[in-house]
N, C-alpha and C positions, 0 to 999 in steps of 0.2 A: 527207810524213811519211817519216822514214828507217826503214831496216830495224831498227835498234836500238830505235826507238820502238815499232814493231809487235811486236817480240819481247817487250817489257815489257808490252804490253797483252794479249797472248795467253797464256792459261793452258795448261798441258799437256793438260788435258781438251779444250779447244777445238781445240788443234792435232791431237789424236788424232781428233776428230770430223771435222775438215776433211780429214784424210788418208783416213779411211774413206769419206767422200763422194766424194773424188777417185777412189778405187779403184772405187767403185760406178758412177760415171759412165763410167769407162774400160771397165768390163766391159760396160756397156750399149752402148757405141759399137762394140764388136767385132761382126763378122758372125757369125750363128749357124752352128753346124756343119751341114754338109750332111746331109740325111736319108739313111739307108741306102737303096740302090737296092732296088726291088721284085725279088723272086726271079724273077718271070715276069709277063707282061702280065695274066694271068688274075687275079692277086691285087689288081690296082689297083681293081677294081670291088667287092671284098668290103667289107661294112660291118658286118653283125651277127655276133655270135658263132656263130649258127646257120649262116650262110654260110661262115664260116671252118671250122667243124667239118665241114661237108659237103665242103669242099675237102680237109681232112685225111683224111677217110674215103676219098675218091677216090684220094688219093696212096697210102694204105696198101693199098687194094684188098682182095684176100682174104688177103694176108700169107702166100702160099704159101712153103713151106720144105721142106728135106730133112732138116736137123738142127736141134737146139735152139740150136746156135752161131750160127745165122742170125737168131734171134729176139731182139728188143729190146723195151723198153717206153719210153714217153714220157709225161710228165705233161702233161695238158691242162686248160684252164679256169683259173679263178682264184677262190679263196675270199676272202671279205672280209678275213680275217685274214692272208692270204698263203698261198702254196703251191697246188699243183694240186688240182682237184676230183676228178680220176680219172686213170687210166692207160689207154693203149691199147697193144695188142701190134702190132708191125710186123716185117716181114722185111727184112733188109739185102739180100736177093736181089731184092726187088720195088721197094722205095721208095728214092728219092734222099734220103740223110740231110740234106743241106743244104737242100733244098727243104722237106722235112718240118719241119725245125727252124724255118724261116722262117714256114711256115704256122702252126705251134704258137705262135710268138711273136705273130703277128697275132691269133690266137684269144685268147690270154691277155690281150692289151691290150684287145681288144673286150669281152671278158667282164669285165675289171676296170672298164672304163668303165660297163658296164651295171649292175654291182653298185653302183658309186659313185653313179650317177644314181638308182637305185631305192631306195637305203638298205637293201638286203638285209644281213642279219647272217649270221654263220657260227658254227658250233659250235667253230671254232678247233682242232679235232682234226687231227693230222697224218694225211694219207692215205698209208699205206705203199705203197711200190712192190711190187706182187705178183709181179713177175718174169714171164717168159714162157717157154713151151716149145713145141716143135714136136710137135703131136699130131694124131691123126686127128679130123676134124670129125665130130660125131655124125650130121649129116644125110646125108653122102655118103662119109665116110671119108677125104676128101682131107686131106693133111697141111698144116696151117696153124699159124701162130704164134697161141697162145691165152694169155690171162692165167693166172697161177697160181691158187691156191685162193681168193683173196679176190674174184675176179671183177671185173666192171666196174660202177662206180658210175654213176648216171644223170647225164648231161650235159644233158638236155633239160628 
């Protein structure tokens, strides 16, 4: 059969469908992108959101500070509708920002999967960032980064 005969048999819709299928097969044939490297060997064994959260809390430590300029907040967890469950205060003087971000990303993904598997629902309210300030801790007066007025929502 000649090319002219094939062209007469093929409708524009059929040609578009064939082109789409060719693109899909080509996309499947490509190698997947490499997964990002783990920030440290200790994160390779983390599985549950509770394990990730414990690692985040170890990285933050007591969030010691001298001034509020050293205090930051980071959204952790994942609501069913999206967005963080809560915020944690951390000190730029104590924590490694890249490592903390990697841990928070792992926690968010673990929490998202747990929510998805369990069918949990969310109130879909936006959890506002409460900010953080360097203030004296009530128990011993040590200056640490603490969340603003809204406090910490429960992550457990």
